[in-house]
N, C-alpha and C positions, 0 to 999 in steps of 0.2 A: 410765245407759247403761254398758256394762261396756270400758272402753276399757285395762285397765291391766295386762288376761291376756293373755301374749306367747306365741301357740303356732308356734315359727321349727319346730318337729319334722313340724308339721304338711303344711306346705311345703318338703321340702327335698331334691325332686326337682329336678333339673338345669333344666328347663322350667319352674319357677317364678322363676329368676333372669333365663331368658329373656325370660318376660313381664314383669318387673320392668325390665330394661334396656330392651325398646320401647317401655314406658311413657313410660320418662324420655323417648328420645326423639324422641315425638311431644308431651310434656308434658301425657299424661293419666294421672290417676289410676286404677288398678286393681286388684279385688280378686278373692278367688275365693269362690264363693258358692253355700248352698244344700246338695243331698246328699253333698257334698264334706266341706265343713265338719262338718253333724250326724253321718255315718258315723265321722269322724275323732275325735268328741270323745263318740264313743259305744262307741270302743274296737273299731270293725267292722272288717273289711279295707279299706284306702285303696278307693273307688271311681275305675273306671275312666273315669267320663264325668265331666267337669271343668267347671263353667259357672265362666266369668271375667265380670265384668262392669264394664266401663270409663265414666269418668264423662267420656261425648264417645259418639264414633263406637267401636263394636265392630268393624264391618268394617275401618275405617282399621288398630285395634289389630293383628286379627288377622292383616293383607297384612304389618305390623312384623314383629311375629313370626315368622312365615314366613320372612322374611330375616335373623333372627338364626339361626337352625337350620342346621346347613352346609350340611345334604341340601336343604334349599328343598323341604318339603313344599307339598302342592298346600291351597289354599285353596279350600273350597265357601263360596258366597256364596247366602244366599234374603236377597234385595233385600225380598220383599214382606213380610218378618218383620226386615228390619235385622238380622239374626243371619248369623255366617259359622262354621263348621266345620275343623278341622286333624284329621285322623287319624295318628296316630303310630303306634310299635310295638304298644303296647298299651293306647292310651292315647287319648281322644276329645275335645278341646277345643271348646267352644262358647261363643263369645264373643258379647257382646250390650252395645249404651250402655244408660247408667241410662237409665229414662225413668218416667214416672207417666202412669195411666190413667184411662179413665172409661167408663161403660160406658150403652148404651141400653138398655131396660127389655127388650124383646123379643128382646134378642142377647146373646150370651156373648163376642162379636167387641168387641174395646177399643176405645175411641179412644186411641190412643198418642202419647204427646209427650215428646220429651228431658225430663228431672228430673234432680236432685239423686240424689246415693247414698242419701240419706233415703228420697224417693221411692221410689225403686226398693224398699224394705225395707220399706215401709208396703205394697206390692201383693203381697208374696209373700203363698201362702195360710195358713203357720203359721209363730208365732212361730220354732218349731225349724228352719223351713225359709229364717229371713231371717238368721241368722248368717252371717257374713263376715269373711274374714282379710284384710287389708291385705297389698299385693304391693308396697309403696311403699318406697322406702329409708328414706324418716324414721320410717316404723313398721311398719316390714316383720315378720309374723307377729303384730299386733294385732288382737284380737278387736275387733270390730263387731258389739255387739248391745242397740240398741236398746231391745225389746221382753221382753230377762228370758228369751232364749229359753234360754240356758244353765240357768237355774234351771227351766224348765218340762224340758230335757232332764234334768237330775238326777232330778227331782217326776214323771218319764215321764208328762207331761201334753201331751195336742194342742190348741192353743187359737190364736184367729186375733189375727193384730197390731192389728187393729181390729174395730168394732163387727162381731161376726159375723154380724147381718142384712143388711150391706150387704157383708161377704166375700163371702156365700153365696147373695145374691141377684143381685151384679153377675158373678159365674160360679159356678153351680149345681153342675159338676164338682167344685168344693172338698169338696160336701160328701161326695161319695161319696171322694174323697180320704184326707176324715179319718179314715171306717171304713176304709179299706184302712192308713193309718200307724196308726191303731189297733193293729188285727190283726197286722201286720208289726213292730210294736217292742212290743208288748206293752204300749203306754200306754193312759192313759183318756182319754176325750175332757172336757174342763172341763164343769162342766155348765149352763152358760149358752151354751156353745158348741154341747151338745147340743140345747138347748131351740130354736135358731137355725135347727138342722137339720129338726126336726118342725117348726119354723112356714114353713118355706120351701121346704118338698117340694115342693110341685106346681111350684117353678122349674126342675126338672130337666127340665120336658117341652118346655124351650126347646133341651134337648141332643139333637147325634145320639144316635141306639140305639147306634151304633158306639164311639162315647167312651164312655156309659154300660157297655157290656158290655166293653171294653178295662179298666176296672178293677173292673167283678163279677167277670171270669176270674183279674186279681192277687190277688185277694181267693180266689178256688176253687184259687189256685197257691201257698196257704201252708202251712206243715207244720199248721196247724188252722186249717180254714177258719172252723167253727163260729163263731170268735172274731168275725168279720166279717158273717158272713149272719147272728147271735144280733142283732147294732146294725141292720144293715138293716131287721130286722122291728121292733125296737123302739122304732126313728126313725120308721118308715112311709114309709120309702124305698122300699120294694119292691112297697106297692101301688101307686106308682106307674109300674113298668114291665115287672113282673113279680109278679102279681097271683095267677096258678096258686100259687106258691109258698107265699105268706101264707095261701093258704083250705086248706091244710093242717093249721092250727094250730089247735087247740079240743080239748076231749074232749065229747063227748054222752053224756047218763047216762038210760036206761030202765030200769023196775022194776027200779033198783038196778044194773043193770048198766053198765061203763063198758067204750071202750075208749083204747089208750094214743093219747097226742099224736104225730099223725104227722109232724109238721115236727120238734118235737127228736127225735123218731126219726129222721127223716132227717137230721139234724146228725149225730149221733151215726155214722151208715153213709158218710158223709161223712168224717168224721174218722177213722173206720175203714180205709178205704180211702188218704186222706192220710198214714196209718202206714207203709203197706206199697207205695205207686204214685205217681211224680210222673206219671201220667198222665192229664190233663186231661179228658181225654173219657172216663174212666173214672170220674172223680170227677163229672163231668153225670151218668153214667148212674146215681151213685148218687143224685144230688140229683134225679131224676127219679123213680127206681125206684119210687114209692107215690103218682105225682103224679096218677094215676087213682083215687085213694082216694076223694075227697070225691064223685063222681059215682055212684059203687059203691054208697058207703055204707048200710047195710039192715039196721033191727033186725027178727028173728025171735025168736018168744015162747019158744022152746025153747032156740036155741043161741046166741043173744044177737046181736051185731053182727056181720055180715058185709061182705068187699068183693070179691066175686066178680067175676070178670072184669078186677080191676081193672089187672093187668099188660097186657091186650090194650088196654085203653083207652087206657092210657096210653102204650102204644106210638104207638097211633093220632095222640097229641097231640103226639108230639117232632117231626113235621115242622111242625106251626103252629106250635109254641114255638120253634125253630128260626129259622125263616122271619121271623116279629115280632120275635124277637130280633137279627137278622141275624147270624145265628152260621152257620159253612159249611152248605151244603145237600149238600154232598157223603159222602165216605165217613165222615167222621166223624160225622155225622148218623145215617147207616145201622148204624152201630155201636152209636149208643148207641139207637137205635131196635131193635137186636137185643136188648142187655142187658137194655132193660127191660122185655122181651115175654117171655126166660128167666127173668128173675132168682128166680121163683119154683120153677124147676122141680128143680135138684138138690134143695132143701129139702123137696119133697114130694114124693120118693123115702123110704122107708124103710127098714130092714134086710129086711124081710120081703118087699120088691119090687124091690129092686134087682135087676133082672134083667138078663142082655146085652141083651135085646130093649130097654128101656126107655135104658139106657147107648146102646149105637147109636145109636138115634134124638136121644141129647141130643149127643154127637160130630157128629151129622149137619148139626144144626140149628145149632150153635154154631162148627162151626169151627174156624178156628186160634184163634176168641177165646175156646177152651174155659176157658183157663186165669184170662182175666180174669172170666169168669164166675164162676167158683168163688170167687175172691177178694172179685167182688161178694158171694157167698151168704154167706160166712163173716163178710165185715162187716155183714150183717144181722142176723146173731144179737145183739139188744142188749138182751136177758132180763136181769134181776138175778138170778132163779133159779138158782143153782149146777149142781141137779140138773140144771134144761131145757139149760142151756148146755152142759154138758158132753156130754147125748143127741144135741144137736143138731150140736156139732159131732164130735161121734164118728160120726156118722152121714155127718158128708161126707166125711169120711176116706175112710168104706168106697168112700163114691161116687169119690174121687181114684182108691183101691185098684184098681175096677173099671172105671174109665175107662181107666189104663195097661194092663190086661190085656186091655180088649177092644181096645183102637187097635192094640197090638203083635199082637194074632191076625186084626184083620178089616181094619184100614187104611181106616175110617171117614172121619178127621178129612180135609175138604176132597175128601167122597167124590167121582166121578168114574164115570160109571155105564160098566162093563167093554164095554157093547153100543151102541151109538152107534144114533141115527136111521136114519143113511144105513145101516147093515149091516141093520137090521129092514127096511128099505124094498125093498133089492136083493135078501135074501131072500126075501122074500112078494109079491117083483114088485106093490109099494104104491106108489103118488106120497101127498108130504106129505098125512098127516089125521089125526082125530082117533086113530083107532083105533094108527096108531104111538106117537101118547104114551101111549095106556091100555096099549098094550106095555112100554112105558121103565114106567112107574109100578111096574107089577106085578112086573115085576123087580128095582125099589128097592125097594118093602115086603117082596120075598122075600129080598133083601140082609138089611135094617133087623131083621124077623124072625128070624134066623136059618135061615131053611128050604135058601139053599144061602149058597157062601162069594161073599166079593168076589172073584172070576176070572174072566177071559173064557170058561172050559171048561163052567162049572156055569152058569153066564147063559146062556151060548146053547144050552145042553139045555135050559132051564127056558122059554126065548124058543121053542122048537120046540115044546114041551108047549102054550104058549097059543094058540099058532096052529093046533095042532090043535082045540083047544077052540072057537076064532075060526072055522073050519072055512076057515083061510087057507093050508094046507098041500094042494100038489100029492098 
């Protein structure tokens, strides 16, 4: 145990003196623990969420602290969890009593009892999160480190305080957290800890999908998501809740011809997006852009491997995947579905056929998401052949240039028909019918093909011409 190290600079905020005073008045030992201590020792910006543990009743300590502060902040109490929270101007303090936990095999909900400080640190997920600093007068600022978490911080290691099989079996979410912290901090998961994740992978099924995806999305939100996604594959955890993703892995060979490993290609695309955008759902679009490839993979003697129609199939898979993973079934899902469907469209355009018509159709279908789509297409270029890389990028720059020109001239983005269905019905004295839809569609096609301009005057004249062909004019 490392008790001789003192870090009073970690607790130089006045609130820590208030907590010390409150603890003295109710004769309770108290400590700051977890992420705040870890991030201070890593020389990161001090966290705004601070966990305070009290040897005794955490709620009682919180109430005493609130009375110590001149403006008497509100104490929010969570009786079911035995915790309390105080929100200050720029800090959130969470108070809990020291406790020990035991688990039923089929549940991650612990049986909680009052415990010692040692008991409380034992129940923590990782050694680097079990670090605590005393807020007590006699040893104010002293580091309490029973599991050598400080050494693990220095050596950049993720390790459990106790036997990892027990830690992960008790609370399987810790397996996802191990991978998330490894990705987030750039740490290595200790070999024995990682082996335990593989051994206990099926325990993850007792967790709610929402809890799993909360950790998964935190991994997806990191600057380099691939570091966590690779670990999910290597640990085989991904197979337990997202097998569609792991099916992308692997390379088939036929007559000496192979294709790229679509799993690792996908990780490159996600990382490329992450370098340019914090948009979680654009990262999801990158993650799923090739999800239809395993089912569409075919080998042809003449041309080798193909994945014809994988974008269409992939877009069909998106709602099913989102529903299974309890992700939002709203605009975010529709956005990802659209991105996957259109993910190859700009890339398919070549310098010879980047026509105004093709650009108008792309603008019409992508709408306000056109810039995100172009970013996704650029991220999808992962070839290591410098000549091909330059060719594809140059082509996309040409497409970008044409998009600006056509949009400025034709105003196609978020296209609204210049002639409404009501106007068509009034002009030809029609009731709602298939004919009205046919006329609207022909006007739209004429605009996209460049036969008429996107304005009311030309659209109406074209409508009248269609009416003559359909014998609708009086």
